[in-house]
All heavy atoms as an XYZ file, in Angstrom:
739
protein
N       9.977      2.540     -3.908
C       9.982      3.931     -3.569
C      10.092      4.051     -2.052
O       9.457      3.296     -1.326
C       8.673      4.588     -4.010
C       8.554      4.971     -5.452
S       8.583      3.739     -6.735
C       7.621      2.413     -6.215
N      10.873      4.997     -1.627
C      11.070      5.192     -0.201
C      10.682      6.613      0.162
O      11.005      7.555     -0.552
C      12.530      4.970      0.190
C      13.018      3.602     -0.146
N      12.666      2.498      0.577
C      13.812      3.156     -1.143
C      13.230      1.432      0.049
N      13.932      1.806     -1.006
N       9.987      6.720      1.253
C       9.652      8.015      1.805
C      10.159      8.080      3.229
O      10.891      7.204      3.688
N       9.746      9.096      3.922
C      10.205      9.272      5.297
C       9.576      8.245      6.237
O      10.231      7.767      7.156
C       9.874     10.680      5.739
C      10.448     11.034      7.058
C      10.290     12.493      7.328
N      10.961     12.818      8.563
C      11.241     14.020      8.955
N      10.894     15.035      8.206
N      11.848     14.227     10.082
N       8.304      7.915      6.010
C       7.597      7.028      6.922
C       7.200      5.687      6.307
O       6.773      4.792      7.027
C       6.341      7.722      7.450
C       6.637      9.073      8.034
C       6.144     10.229      7.467
C       7.460      9.196      9.153
C       6.440     11.471      7.992
C       7.762     10.435      9.686
C       7.243     11.570      9.095
O       7.555     12.794      9.618
N       7.317      5.555      4.972
C       6.919      4.325      4.296
C       7.899      3.971      3.185
O       8.527      4.850      2.600
C       5.536      4.461      3.650
C       4.431      4.764      4.610
C       3.846      6.014      4.641
C       3.972      3.807      5.493
C       2.832      6.307      5.519
C       2.956      4.081      6.370
C       2.377      5.337      6.386
N       7.955      2.682      2.881
C       8.586      2.183      1.670
C       7.509      1.409      0.923
O       6.736      0.668      1.540
C       9.737      1.241      1.989
O      10.776      1.920      2.633
N       7.442      1.580     -0.383
C       6.441      0.883     -1.188
C       7.177      0.032     -2.215
O       8.006      0.538     -2.971
C       5.494      1.879     -1.893
C       4.523      1.138     -2.789
C       4.733      2.705     -0.870
N       6.863     -1.247     -2.227
C       7.422     -2.185     -3.194
C       6.268     -2.675     -4.053
O       5.187     -2.966     -3.535
C       8.091     -3.361     -2.488
C       9.120     -2.933     -1.488
N      10.421     -2.668     -1.833
C       9.027     -2.696     -0.154
C      11.089     -2.294     -0.757
N      10.264     -2.301      0.276
N       6.476     -2.765     -5.364
C       5.404     -3.167     -6.263
C       5.891     -4.247     -7.219
O       7.055     -4.250     -7.620
C       4.895     -1.967     -7.051
N       4.979     -5.149     -7.561
C       5.265     -6.214     -8.522
C       3.996     -6.499     -9.317
O       2.879     -6.417     -8.782
C       5.718     -7.480     -7.807
N       4.159     -6.812    -10.593
C       3.010     -7.099    -11.448
C       2.289     -8.355    -10.974
O       2.904     -9.292    -10.469
C       3.447     -7.278    -12.900
C       3.908     -6.003    -13.522
N       3.033     -5.042    -13.960
C       5.145     -5.530    -13.764
C       3.722     -4.031    -14.447
N       5.014     -4.300    -14.332
N       0.968     -8.359    -11.174
C       0.189     -9.562    -10.889
C      -0.787     -9.797    -12.033
O      -0.955     -8.950    -12.899
C      -0.525     -9.474     -9.531
C      -1.677     -8.491     -9.528
O      -2.326     -8.259    -10.531
N      -1.945     -7.920     -8.383
N      -1.430    -10.926    -12.023
C      -2.368    -11.278    -13.087
C      -3.778    -11.478    -12.544
O      -4.573    -12.193    -13.131
C      -1.908    -12.547    -13.785
C      -0.580    -12.360    -14.465
C      -0.116    -13.607    -15.114
N       1.237    -13.379    -15.626
C       1.857    -14.197    -16.416
N       1.290    -15.307    -16.798
N       3.065    -13.912    -16.824
N      -4.096    -10.821    -11.450
C      -5.406    -11.005    -10.837
C      -6.452    -10.051    -11.380
O      -7.631    -10.262    -11.180
C      -5.322    -10.807     -9.311
O      -4.900     -9.470     -9.040
C      -4.379    -11.806     -8.688
N      -6.033     -8.981    -12.036
C      -6.989     -8.018    -12.566
C      -7.325     -6.902    -11.595
O      -8.216     -6.106    -11.855
N      -6.636     -6.839    -10.460
C      -6.866     -5.764     -9.493
C      -5.588     -5.502     -8.696
O      -4.695     -6.337     -8.657
C      -8.012     -6.101     -8.552
S      -7.685     -7.508     -7.487
N      -5.542     -4.328     -8.109
C      -4.407     -3.985     -7.248
C      -4.623     -4.624     -5.881
O      -5.736     -4.633     -5.361
C      -4.294     -2.471     -7.120
N      -3.542     -5.176     -5.312
C      -3.633     -5.811     -3.994
C      -2.617     -5.175     -3.058
O      -1.601     -4.637     -3.495
C      -3.363     -7.310     -4.094
C      -4.375     -8.024     -4.959
C      -4.215     -9.519     -4.926
N      -2.891     -9.939     -5.399
C      -2.510    -11.205     -5.480
N      -3.320    -12.174     -5.130
N      -1.297    -11.509     -5.921
N      -2.897     -5.262     -1.757
C      -2.084     -4.603     -0.752
C      -1.549     -5.598      0.265
O      -2.271     -6.487      0.716
C      -2.921     -3.548     -0.019
C      -2.271     -2.825      1.147
C      -1.125     -1.947      0.659
C      -3.296     -1.984      1.881
N      -0.291     -5.424      0.631
C       0.324     -6.151      1.731
C       0.907     -5.129      2.696
O       1.367     -4.064      2.275
N       0.888     -5.420      3.972
C       1.349     -4.480      4.996
C       2.437     -5.084      5.855
O       2.373     -6.271      6.200
C       0.202     -4.106      5.941
C      -1.018     -3.443      5.351
C      -2.086     -3.333      6.412
C      -0.658     -2.092      4.831
N       3.400     -4.255      6.232
C       4.396     -4.640      7.220
C       4.540     -3.462      8.175
O       4.997     -2.394      7.781
C       5.771     -4.961      6.582
C       6.775     -5.329      7.659
C       5.646     -6.053      5.547
N       4.088     -3.662      9.405
C       4.225     -2.640     10.447
C       4.801     -3.348     11.666
O       4.083     -3.996     12.424
C       2.878     -1.966     10.779
C       3.076     -0.861     11.795
C       2.227     -1.418      9.519
N       6.098     -3.236     11.842
C       6.775     -3.997     12.887
C       6.791     -3.253     14.219
O       6.397     -2.086     14.303
C       8.213     -4.301     12.450
O       8.968     -3.112     12.461
N       7.290     -3.920     15.219
C       7.395     -3.305     16.541
C       8.449     -2.209     16.571
O       8.481     -1.414     17.501
C       7.707     -4.361     17.591
C       6.478     -5.227     17.873
C       6.703     -6.199     18.972
N       6.976     -5.499     20.222
C       7.330     -6.104     21.339
N       7.469     -7.407     21.350
N       7.558     -5.418     22.435
N       9.313     -2.174     15.582
C      10.290     -1.084     15.509
C       9.600      0.251     15.222
O      10.116      1.298     15.570
C      11.325     -1.355     14.423
C      12.282     -2.460     14.779
C      13.305     -2.641     13.682
C      14.264     -3.759     14.039
N      15.279     -3.958     13.001
N       8.453      0.190     14.560
C       7.698      1.411     14.262
C       7.139      1.989     15.552
O       7.217      3.191     15.790
C       6.564      1.116     13.258
C       5.676      2.319     13.063
C       7.152      0.657     11.940
N       6.541      1.150     16.378
C       6.024      1.560     17.682
C       5.869      0.319     18.545
O       5.421     -0.720     18.069
C       4.669      2.256     17.530
O       4.139      2.558     18.806
N       6.205      0.442     19.785
C       6.044     -0.691     20.687
C       4.577     -0.916     21.043
O       4.185     -1.994     21.456
C       6.859     -0.465     21.949
C       8.344     -0.357     21.660
C       9.133     -1.156     22.640
C      10.603     -0.989     22.392
N      11.126     -1.949     21.468
N       3.746      0.124     20.876
C       2.329      0.044     21.232
C       1.507     -0.472     20.058
O       1.531      0.085     18.959
C       1.816      1.413     21.650
C       2.495      1.934     22.894
C       1.931      3.264     23.288
C       2.616      3.779     24.548
N       2.039      5.054     24.972
N       0.726     -1.517     20.325
C      -0.119     -2.107     19.287
C      -1.162     -1.107     18.790
O      -1.532     -1.125     17.613
C      -0.809     -3.357     19.811
N      -1.627     -0.229     19.650
C      -2.617      0.771     19.266
C      -2.070      1.655     18.148
O      -2.758      1.935     17.158
C      -3.017      1.630     20.488
C      -3.878      2.799     20.072
C      -3.722      0.788     21.511
N      -0.827      2.078     18.276
C      -0.206      2.928     17.264
C       0.029      2.158     15.962
O      -0.194      2.682     14.871
C       1.121      3.499     17.779
C       0.961      4.498     18.885
C       0.245      5.754     18.414
O       0.399      6.188     17.284
N      -0.550      6.320     19.295
N       0.489      0.914     16.072
C       0.708      0.108     14.864
C      -0.604     -0.132     14.129
O      -0.664     -0.040     12.895
C       1.376     -1.225     15.223
C       2.781     -1.074     15.747
C       3.529     -2.393     15.814
N       2.848     -3.458     16.500
C       2.936     -3.702     17.811
N       3.677     -2.926     18.582
N       2.298     -4.723     18.351
N      -1.666     -0.404     14.862
C      -2.973     -0.630     14.243
C      -3.510      0.637     13.588
O      -4.143      0.583     12.532
C      -3.967     -1.167     15.269
C      -3.645     -2.581     15.682
O      -2.994     -3.320     14.948
N      -4.074     -2.964     16.878
N      -3.258      1.793     14.188
C      -3.687      3.066     13.599
C      -2.985      3.281     12.259
O      -3.617      3.671     11.275
C      -3.366      4.230     14.536
C      -3.774      5.591     13.981
C      -3.406      6.710     14.941
N      -1.972      6.883     15.060
C      -1.238      7.668     14.271
N      -1.796      8.341     13.292
N       0.058      7.781     14.463
N      -1.708      2.978     12.208
C      -0.960      3.122     10.957
C      -1.503      2.155      9.907
O      -1.688      2.523      8.751
C       0.552      2.912     11.205
C       1.090      4.066     12.047
C       1.311      2.782      9.895
C       2.498      3.864     12.548
N      -1.786      0.917     10.294
C      -2.340     -0.058      9.355
C      -3.692      0.404      8.815
O      -3.956      0.280      7.612
C      -2.487     -1.427     10.019
C      -1.178     -2.147     10.234
C      -1.456     -3.546     10.718
C      -0.826     -3.759     12.061
N      -1.017     -5.121     12.567
N      -4.547      0.928      9.692
C      -5.849      1.423      9.241
C      -5.689      2.569      8.249
O      -6.400      2.651      7.250
C      -6.700      1.889     10.429
C      -7.323      0.765     11.219
C      -8.378      1.276     12.180
N      -7.884      2.311     13.079
C      -7.302      2.099     14.252
N      -7.122      0.856     14.671
N      -6.907      3.097     15.000
N      -4.747      3.455      8.522
C      -4.512      4.588      7.628
C      -3.997      4.119      6.276
O      -4.409      4.623      5.236
C      -3.522      5.565      8.265
C      -3.394      6.863      7.528
C      -4.701      7.632      7.481
O      -5.417      7.723      8.456
N      -5.020      8.169      6.333
N      -3.107      3.138      6.263
C      -2.589      2.592      5.003
C      -3.728      1.957      4.208
O      -3.880      2.198      3.008
C      -1.467      1.564      5.259
C      -0.249      2.239      5.866
C      -1.098      0.824      3.974
C       0.796      1.267      6.398
N      -4.543      1.138      4.867
C      -5.654      0.468      4.176
C      -6.640      1.473      3.581
O      -7.110      1.312      2.457
C      -6.389     -0.469      5.133
C      -5.652     -1.736      5.434
C      -6.529     -2.684      6.256
N      -5.715     -3.709      6.855
C      -5.433     -3.810      8.149
N      -5.939     -2.930      9.011
N      -4.682     -4.773      8.602
N      -6.972      2.504      4.344
C      -7.933      3.496      3.869
C      -7.374      4.284      2.690
O      -8.074      4.524      1.702
C      -8.318      4.442      5.008
C      -9.324      5.506      4.622
C     -10.688      4.958      4.225
O     -10.965      3.761      4.447
O     -11.490      5.739      3.700
N      -6.129      4.691      2.760
C      -5.498      5.421      1.661
C      -5.451      4.552      0.412
O      -5.752      5.019     -0.695
C      -4.082      5.871      2.056
O      -4.168      6.676      3.240
C      -3.425      6.666      0.954
N      -5.114      3.281      0.578
C      -5.074      2.355     -0.555
C      -6.468      2.154     -1.137
O      -6.648      2.168     -2.353
C      -4.480      1.019     -0.120
C      -4.289      0.046     -1.253
C      -3.197      0.145     -2.087
C      -5.209     -0.956     -1.472
C      -3.018     -0.736     -3.136
C      -5.041     -1.852     -2.505
C      -3.942     -1.741     -3.345
N      -7.458      2.000     -0.287
C      -8.837      1.784     -0.740
C      -9.330      2.958     -1.590
O      -9.958      2.774     -2.627
C      -9.765      1.587      0.453
C     -11.209      1.275      0.065
C     -12.113      1.257      1.272
N     -12.292      2.575      1.856
C     -13.144      3.506      1.391
N     -13.885      3.243      0.343
N     -13.252      4.671      1.985
N      -9.020      4.173     -1.146
C      -9.478      5.355     -1.866
C      -8.792      5.513     -3.225
O      -9.390      6.031     -4.158
C      -9.243      6.607     -1.021
C     -10.098      6.713      0.240
C      -9.686      7.912      1.075
C     -11.575      6.772     -0.112
N      -7.563      5.065     -3.359
C      -6.836      5.209     -4.617
C      -6.745      3.949     -5.443
O      -6.119      3.944     -6.507
N      -7.362      2.880     -4.994
C      -7.209      1.575     -5.640
C      -7.696      1.569     -7.088
O      -7.106      0.919     -7.938
C      -7.960      0.512     -4.848
C      -7.707     -0.900     -5.312
C      -8.344     -1.915     -4.388
O      -9.153     -1.566     -3.533
N      -7.979     -3.159     -4.548
N      -8.732      2.319     -7.401
C      -9.265      2.340     -8.758
C      -8.321      2.955     -9.770
O      -8.375      2.641    -10.955
N      -7.425      3.818     -9.327
C      -6.487      4.492    -10.226
C      -5.164      3.739    -10.367
O      -4.349      4.091    -11.218
C      -6.207      5.897     -9.712
C      -7.451      6.759     -9.612
C      -7.186      8.066     -8.918
O      -6.011      8.383     -8.662
O      -8.159      8.763     -8.621
N      -4.957      2.735     -9.533
C      -3.688      2.012     -9.546
C      -3.714      0.880    -10.564
O      -4.744      0.239    -10.764
C      -3.394      1.437     -8.160
C      -3.142      2.452     -7.058
C      -3.059      1.755     -5.711
C      -1.874      3.235     -7.330
N      -2.577      0.618    -11.206
C      -2.504     -0.526    -12.126
C      -2.559     -1.849    -11.370
O      -2.403     -1.888    -10.151
C      -1.145     -0.336    -12.814
C      -0.365      0.552    -11.930
C      -1.344      1.373    -11.151
N      -2.790     -2.920    -12.096
C      -2.914     -4.247    -11.503
C      -1.550     -4.740    -11.040
O      -0.808     -5.362    -11.797
C      -3.509     -5.233    -12.508
C      -4.892     -4.818    -12.955
O      -5.513     -3.999    -12.254
O      -5.345     -5.308    -13.994
N      -1.246     -4.426     -9.800
C       0.031     -4.816     -9.204
C      -0.190     -5.188     -7.753
O      -1.201     -4.837     -7.157
C       1.037     -3.664     -9.300
C       1.402     -3.275    -10.714
S       2.630     -1.983    -10.769
C       4.084     -2.903    -10.334
N       0.774     -5.903     -7.210
C       0.798     -6.178     -5.778
C       1.667     -5.112     -5.126
O       2.812     -4.910     -5.538
C       1.385     -7.562     -5.497
C       0.503     -8.682     -6.010
O      -0.727     -8.476     -6.105
O       1.040     -9.756     -6.299
N       1.134     -4.444     -4.123
C       1.862     -3.392     -3.417
C       2.122     -3.858     -1.988
O       1.201     -4.309     -1.302
C       1.044     -2.102     -3.373
C       0.800     -1.516     -4.729
C      -0.316     -1.877     -5.467
C       1.691     -0.618     -5.286
C      -0.539     -1.348     -6.723
C       1.480     -0.084     -6.543
C       0.360     -0.454     -7.249
O       0.157      0.060     -8.495
N       3.364     -3.749     -1.565
C       3.722     -4.040     -0.176
C       4.197     -2.723      0.433
O       5.162     -2.129     -0.030
C       4.824     -5.114     -0.072
C       5.208     -5.336      1.380
C       4.355     -6.409     -0.705
N       3.476     -2.276      1.458
C       3.813     -1.032      2.136
C       4.484     -1.396      3.450
O       3.903     -2.099      4.284
C       2.556     -0.170      2.388
C       2.922      1.103      3.130
C       1.872      0.153      1.072
N       5.705     -0.917      3.626
C       6.477     -1.170      4.835
C       6.552      0.140      5.612
O       7.068      1.141      5.105
C       7.905     -1.667      4.501
C       8.687     -1.936      5.776
C       7.847     -2.898      3.620
N       6.013      0.128      6.827
C       6.070      1.319      7.674
C       7.469      1.440      8.257
O       8.104      0.446      8.607
C       5.031      1.235      8.780
N       7.935      2.680      8.353
C       9.266      2.939      8.891
C       9.129      3.654     10.230
O       8.121      4.308     10.488
C      10.059      3.787      7.900
C      10.215      3.064      6.563
C      10.878      3.910      5.526
N      12.310      3.929      5.811
C      13.162      4.672      5.142
N      12.757      5.478      4.186
N      14.445      4.636      5.442
N      10.130      3.545     11.085
C      10.056      4.202     12.399
C       9.858      5.715     12.260
O      10.357      6.342     11.333
C      11.417      3.892     13.024
C      11.864      2.642     12.353
C      11.336      2.725     10.956
N       9.099      6.270     13.184
C       8.828      7.700     13.192
C       7.422      8.036     12.748
O       6.919      9.114     13.027
N       6.768      7.132     12.058
C       5.422      7.388     11.567
C       4.363      7.395     12.658
O       3.325      8.039     12.511
N       4.633      6.710     13.741
C       3.627      6.633     14.806
C       3.433      7.974     15.508
O       2.399      8.199     16.126
C       4.002      5.561     15.825
O       5.220      5.894     16.453
N       4.408      8.874     15.386
C       4.302     10.186     16.015
C       3.572     11.200     15.137
O       3.292     12.306     15.588
C       5.703     10.737     16.326
C       6.473      9.828     17.260
O       5.829      9.127     18.062
O       7.714      9.812     17.169
N       3.276     10.831     13.899
C       2.700     11.763     12.946
C       1.169     11.698     12.931
O       0.568     10.683     13.269
C       3.236     11.481     11.534
C       4.731     11.618     11.417
C       5.212     13.003     11.806
O       4.626     13.995     11.405
N       6.270     13.056     12.600
N       0.582     12.789     12.471
C      -0.860     12.886     12.316
C      -1.296     12.030     11.121
O      -0.515     11.805     10.190
C      -1.222     14.357     12.086
C      -2.711     14.601     12.124
O      -3.445     13.776     12.694
O      -3.145     15.649     11.592
N      -2.560     11.593     11.115
C      -3.067     10.768     10.022
C      -2.957     11.460      8.674
O      -2.678     10.826      7.667
C      -4.529     10.380     10.278
C      -4.660      9.323     11.343
O      -3.690      8.684     11.722
N      -5.872      9.136     11.835
N      -3.177     12.776      8.632
C      -3.118     13.487      7.353
C      -1.713     13.468      6.762
O      -1.544     13.389      5.544
C      -3.605     14.928      7.522
O      -2.776     15.622      8.426
N      -0.689     13.523      7.604
C       0.703     13.465      7.130
C       0.988     12.088      6.545
O       1.601     11.967      5.473
C       1.679     13.788      8.278
C       3.121     13.572      7.848
C       1.474     15.197      8.782
N       0.535     11.034      7.228
C       0.744      9.672      6.741
C       0.020      9.462      5.412
O       0.578      8.890      4.470
C       0.267      8.659      7.777
C       0.980      8.677      9.125
C       0.331      7.684     10.071
C       2.460      8.386      8.959
N      -1.222      9.944      5.334
C      -1.998      9.787      4.103
C      -1.337     10.527      2.950
O      -1.247     10.002      1.835
C      -3.412     10.314      4.309
C      -4.274     10.192      3.092
C      -5.669     10.705      3.338
C      -6.488     10.585      2.074
N      -7.847     11.059      2.270
N      -0.852     11.719      3.204
C      -0.218     12.522      2.156
C       1.022     11.822      1.606
O       1.220     11.743      0.391
C       0.147     13.893      2.708
C       0.754     14.824      1.707
C       1.070     16.175      2.326
O       0.980     16.356      3.530
N       1.447     17.125      1.499
N       1.861     11.296      2.486
C       3.073     10.631      2.010
C       2.757      9.349      1.258
O       3.335      9.084      0.203
C       4.028     10.308      3.153
C       5.242      9.576      2.629
C       6.335      9.404      3.636
O       6.478     10.238      4.526
O       7.066      8.411      3.514
N       1.839      8.551      1.779
C       1.512      7.293      1.109
C       0.863      7.554     -0.243
O       1.169      6.861     -1.222
C       0.597      6.438      1.993
C       0.324      5.041      1.468
C       1.621      4.279      1.239
C      -0.561      4.290      2.436
N       0.008      8.556     -0.340
C      -0.601      8.916     -1.621
C       0.469      9.321     -2.623
O       0.433      8.918     -3.790
C      -1.611     10.065     -1.426
O      -2.611      9.651     -0.490
C      -2.269     10.450     -2.738
N       1.450     10.087     -2.178
C       2.545     10.512     -3.049
C       3.348      9.304     -3.542
O       3.659      9.186     -4.727
C       3.454     11.489     -2.298
C       4.613     12.016     -3.138
C       5.502     12.941     -2.324
N       6.145     12.272     -1.209
C       7.259     11.553     -1.311
N       7.857     11.410     -2.465
N       7.791     10.981     -0.243
N       3.652      8.371     -2.643
C       4.428      7.192     -3.034
C       3.656      6.294     -4.003
O       4.227      5.757     -4.955
C       4.852      6.406     -1.795
C       5.892      7.075     -0.904
C       6.090      6.267      0.371
C       7.204      7.250     -1.633
N       2.354      6.142     -3.779
C       1.547      5.331     -4.689
C       1.438      6.001     -6.064
O       1.437      5.324     -7.092
C       0.161      5.072     -4.095
C       0.135      4.130     -2.898
C      -1.267      4.080     -2.295
C       0.595      2.738     -3.277
N       1.368      7.331     -6.085
C       1.319      8.061     -7.352
C       2.628      7.879     -8.125
O       2.622      7.674     -9.340
C       1.057      9.543     -7.088
C       1.011     10.391     -8.331
C      -0.146     10.063     -9.241
O      -1.192      9.593     -8.754
O      -0.002     10.277    -10.458
N       3.745      7.955     -7.440
C       5.043      7.735     -8.086
C       5.115      6.317     -8.635
O       5.572      6.093     -9.756
C       6.196      8.000     -7.091
C       6.277      9.481     -6.757
C       7.526      7.515     -7.658
C       7.208      9.796     -5.599
N       4.638      5.357     -7.871
C       4.642      3.966     -8.308
C       3.783      3.784     -9.556
O       4.176      3.105    -10.505
C       4.126      3.077     -7.179
O       3.995      1.758     -7.606
N       2.614      4.425     -9.582
C       1.724      4.338    -10.736
C       2.389      4.948    -11.963
O       2.347      4.377    -13.066
C       0.408      5.051    -10.446
C      -0.597      4.942    -11.577
C      -1.896      5.628    -11.242
N      -1.753      7.065    -11.135
C      -1.742      7.899    -12.180
N      -1.848      7.433    -13.394
N      -1.629      9.191    -11.990
N       3.028      6.091    -11.791
C       3.684      6.759    -12.915
C       4.827      5.914    -13.471
O       4.994      5.803    -14.695
C       4.207      8.125    -12.470
N       5.609      5.299    -12.604
C       6.709      4.437    -13.065
C       6.186      3.231    -13.811
O       6.766      2.804    -14.810
C       7.567      3.992    -11.880
C       8.494      5.064    -11.388
C       9.447      4.506    -10.369
C      10.448      5.558     -9.950
N      11.472      5.027     -9.046
N       5.079      2.680    -13.366
C       4.492      1.523    -14.023
C       3.985      1.898    -15.415
O       4.161      1.149    -16.358
C       3.358      0.957    -13.182
S       2.593     -0.482    -13.920
N       3.373      3.066    -15.553
C       2.865      3.503    -16.858
C       4.005      3.793    -17.822
O       3.878      3.550    -19.017
C       1.985      4.736    -16.703
C       0.648      4.412    -16.089
C      -0.217      5.653    -15.907
O       0.266      6.778    -15.935
N      -1.497      5.426    -15.686
N       5.123      4.303    -17.321
C       6.260      4.588    -18.187
C       6.909      3.316    -18.723
O       7.474      3.306    -19.801
C       7.306      5.418    -17.435
C       6.836      6.831    -17.195
O       5.920      7.309    -17.851
N       7.433      7.496    -16.245
N       6.833      2.245    -17.965
C       7.444      0.973    -18.386
C       6.629      0.253    -19.433
O       7.138     -0.481    -20.235
C       7.630      0.047    -17.183
C       8.721      0.488    -16.267
C       8.912     -0.516    -15.174
N       9.872     -0.024    -14.196
C      10.105     -0.586    -13.062
N       9.463     -1.679    -12.730
N      10.977     -0.083    -12.234
N       5.314      0.373    -19.311
C       4.543     -0.489    -20.179
C       3.473      0.185    -20.902
O       2.857     -0.195    -21.761
């Protein structure tokens, strides 16, 4: 799933829980402070929704432009993408 500020890739796993991987490159922001803020926001959003997600590995790739946005905008988009991912997973199996 692709959004304006994130791409989410998902794959089934056999661990019994949802897991998260992050990719926030220097193309997103040259400043480490901004990249770390985005990573913290991704982790927190994932943590809050982890109980509702199916047992899959999720890789969230930050896209350029997200560093200029407020935390609430980032959280809203990532929540939407994770919800779409959950719905697609339920439809398949």
